[in-house]
C-alpha positions in Angstrom: -15.1 9.1 -10.6 -11.4 9.5 -9.9 -8.7 10.5 -7.4 -5.8 11.9 -8.9 -2.6 13.2 -7.4 -0.3 15.7 -9.1 3.2 17.2 -8.4 3.5 21.2 -8.3 5.2 20.7 -11.8 2.2 18.7 -13.4 3.3 15.3 -12.4 1.2 12.9 -12.1 1.9 10.2 -9.1 -0.3 7.1 -8.5 -1.2 6.7 -4.5 -0.1 3.0 -4.2 -2.4 2.7 -0.9 -6.0 3.1 -2.7 -5.0 4.1 -6.2 -6.5 6.6 -8.8 -10.2 5.0 -8.9 -11.0 3.4 -5.5 -14.2 2.5 -5.2 -15.9 5.0 -2.9 -19.1 6.4 -1.6 -19.5 10.1 0.2 -22.2 11.1 2.5 -22.9 14.1 3.5 -26.5 15.5 5.4 -27.1 18.1 8.3 -23.6 18.9 9.0 -22.7 15.0 9.2 -20.7 13.5 6.9 -19.5 9.8 6.1 -16.8 8.4 3.5 -15.4 5.2 2.4 -12.8 4.0 -0.1 -11.5 0.7 -1.6 -8.6 0.2 -3.8 -10.1 -1.7 -6.7 -7.4 -4.3 -7.0 -7.2 -4.9 -3.3 -5.3 -8.3 -2.3 -5.1 -10.5 1.1 -1.2 -9.2 0.8 -2.4 -5.7 1.4 -4.8 -6.5 4.2 -3.0 -6.0 7.5 -0.6 -2.7 5.7 -1.8 0.1 7.6 -0.3 3.7 5.9 0.8 6.8 7.6 -1.1 9.6 6.7 0.0 12.5 4.5 -0.4 15.7 5.7 -3.6 17.2 6.1 -5.0 13.6 5.4 -6.1 10.3 6.9 -4.5 6.7 7.3 -6.1 4.2 5.6 -5.3 0.3 6.2 -4.8 -2.8 4.2 -6.0 -0.5 1.1 -9.3 0.8 2.8 -10.0 3.9 4.5 -13.2 4.7 6.1 -14.3 7.7 8.4 -17.0 9.9 9.2 -17.9 13.0 11.7 -18.8 16.3 11.1 -18.4 19.2 8.7 -18.3 22.9 8.4 -18.1 24.7 5.1 -16.5 28.0 4.3 -18.7 30.1 1.9 -15.9 32.8 1.4 -13.0 30.4 0.7 -15.0 27.3 -0.4 -13.1 25.3 1.8 -14.9 22.2 4.2 -13.3 21.0 7.5 -14.1 17.6 8.5 -13.4 16.7 11.8 -13.0 12.8 12.4 -15.4 11.3 14.7 -14.9 7.9 13.7 -12.3 5.8 11.6 -11.2 2.3 10.6 -7.7 3.7 11.9 -8.1 5.0 15.5 -5.1 7.6 14.5 -7.4 9.3 12.2 -10.4 9.9 15.2 -10.2 13.6 16.3 -8.3 15.1 13.3 -9.8 18.2 11.2 -8.7 17.8 7.4 -9.4 20.6 5.1 -11.1 20.2 1.6 -11.8 22.9 -0.9 -15.0 22.0 -3.0 -16.8 22.7 -6.1 -20.1 22.0 -7.7 -20.3 21.5 -11.6 -24.0 19.9 -12.4 -23.7 16.4 -10.9 -20.1 16.6 -9.7 -18.5 17.2 -6.5 -15.0 17.9 -7.2 -12.9 18.1 -3.9 -8.9 19.2 -4.0 -6.3 19.2 -1.0 -2.6 19.5 -0.7 -1.3 16.5 1.0 2.1 14.6 0.9 2.9 11.0 -0.9 3.5 8.5 1.6 7.4 9.7 0.7 6.7 13.3 1.6 6.6 14.6 -1.8 4.0 17.5 -1.9 0.8 17.2 -3.8 -2.6 18.2 -4.9 -5.1 15.6 -4.7 -8.3 15.8 -7.0 -11.2 13.8 -6.0 -13.9 13.7 -8.5 -17.5 12.4 -7.3 -21.0 12.2 -9.1 -24.3 12.4 -7.3 -26.3 9.5 -7.6 -30.0 9.0 -6.5 
């Protein structure tokens, strides 16, 4: 539903790579997951551009990010660790990234501390809606 970044003092930042409302899908099943994100207004001009990963995050290629792997949830901290087995960007393979999960009715809210491409610290909030 949304992908929003905010600085510690509450200023909104729009990620130029995937935007604030990418087309996306996230699937969890039996300790495995898969995620795909695509910038809504993706153009031919962005197709070959790779992006550096922010802290605790993956890097996309050409306005697209896709990866899959295993996950483990720590019920006490509400943190999930995603270990990437496969990715559109080979530099992501093998990394583990950490997120905080909150479920509100049919919505899954995932938050992570990361950085912008310029290195500015932000908290990213992804809001997902259950389908099916």
